[in-house]
C-alpha positions in Angstrom: 8.5 16.7 27.5 6.2 14.4 29.4 3.1 16.5 28.4 4.1 16.4 24.8 4.3 12.6 24.9 0.9 12.4 26.5 -0.4 14.6 23.8 1.0 12.4 21.1 -0.1 9.1 22.7 -3.7 10.4 23.2 -6.0 8.6 20.7 -7.7 11.8 19.7 -4.6 13.8 18.7 -2.7 13.4 15.4 -5.0 10.7 14.1 -4.4 11.3 10.4 -0.6 11.3 10.8 -0.9 8.1 12.9 -3.0 6.4 10.3 -0.6 7.2 7.5 2.4 6.0 9.5 0.6 2.8 10.5 -0.4 2.1 6.8 3.2 2.6 5.7 4.5 0.3 8.5 1.9 -2.4 7.7 2.8 -2.4 4.0 6.5 -2.6 4.8 6.0 -5.4 7.2 3.9 -7.3 4.7 6.5 -6.9 1.9 9.4 -7.8 4.2 7.8 -11.0 5.5 6.8 -12.0 1.9 10.3 -11.3 0.5 12.2 -13.1 3.3 10.4 -16.4 2.7 11.9 -19.1 0.3 8.8 -18.8 -1.9 7.2 -15.5 -2.9 3.5 -15.2 -3.0 2.6 -11.5 -3.4 -1.0 -11.8 -2.5 0.1 -13.0 0.9 1.6 -9.6 1.6 -1.8 -7.9 1.2 -3.2 -10.2 3.9 -0.3 -9.6 6.2 -0.4 -5.9 5.7 -4.1 -5.9 6.4 -3.7 -7.8 9.6 -0.9 -5.6 10.9 -2.9 -2.5 10.0 -5.9 -3.8 11.9 -3.7 -4.4 14.8 -2.2 -1.0 14.7 -5.7 0.6 14.5 -6.4 -0.6 18.0 -3.8 2.0 19.2 -5.1 4.9 17.1 -8.9 4.8 17.0 -11.1 4.4 20.0 -12.3 0.8 20.2 -16.0 1.6 20.4 -15.8 3.7 17.2 -13.8 1.1 15.4 -15.9 -1.9 16.2 -19.1 0.1 15.7 -17.9 1.0 12.2 -17.0 -2.7 11.6 -20.5 -3.7 12.8 -22.2 -1.2 10.6 -20.2 -2.0 7.5 -19.9 -5.8 8.0 -21.7 -6.7 4.8 -19.4 -4.4 2.7 -16.4 -5.8 4.5 -17.6 -9.4 3.7 -18.2 -8.4 0.0 -14.7 -7.0 -0.3 -13.3 -10.1 1.3 -15.2 -12.4 -1.1 -14.2 -10.4 -4.1 -10.5 -10.6 -2.9 -10.8 -14.4 -2.5 -12.4 -14.8 -6.0 -9.9 -12.6 -7.7 -6.8 -14.3 -6.3 -8.3 -17.8 -6.7 -8.3 -19.1 -3.2 -10.2 -22.4 -3.1 -9.8 -23.3 0.5 -7.6 -26.3 -0.3 -4.1 -26.5 1.0 -3.2 -29.8 -0.7 -1.3 -28.1 -3.6 0.7 -25.9 -1.3 1.6 -28.9 0.9 2.9 -30.7 -2.2 5.0 -27.8 -3.4 6.3 -26.2 -0.2 6.1 -28.4 2.8 7.0 -31.9 1.5 8.2 -31.7 -2.2 10.1 -35.0 -2.0 7.0 -37.0 -1.2 5.2 -39.3 -3.6 3.0 -37.8 -6.2 0.0 -39.9 -5.5 -0.5 -38.3 -2.0 -0.2 -34.8 -3.2 -2.7 -34.2 -5.9 -6.3 -32.9 -5.2 -9.1 -35.3 -5.7 -11.3 -33.3 -8.1 -9.1 -30.8 -10.0 -5.6 -29.3 -10.2 -4.4 -26.8 -7.7 -3.3 -23.2 -8.1 0.4 -22.9 -9.3 2.8 -20.6 -7.6 6.2 -19.4 -8.6 9.2 -20.3 -6.4 12.7 -18.9 -6.4 
């Protein structure tokens, strides 16, 4: 039994199955964290799932291979990240979210962005 556990926990064995299981776990964690909040922002679940999956990769893939891949493909990763930011409309400003989530009872003059309106989210 002890040898079987050593074989399973070795980073080189059962890599495909471990990747599939970690992807499913990360998606479930992202959805659960998003649904249990008082406001639902679905694009946040993608960010959480990506962070959890990246964390789990450290236990599956040897670190020198993983970070070598990240270093080799860093421009493609940055391009995917920038496309994601543009598609979902992140502007880098948290003023609108502060007005709607953190302190909704505050005065309106302290909550509006200076140059334009903020992105609107749906709340329960």
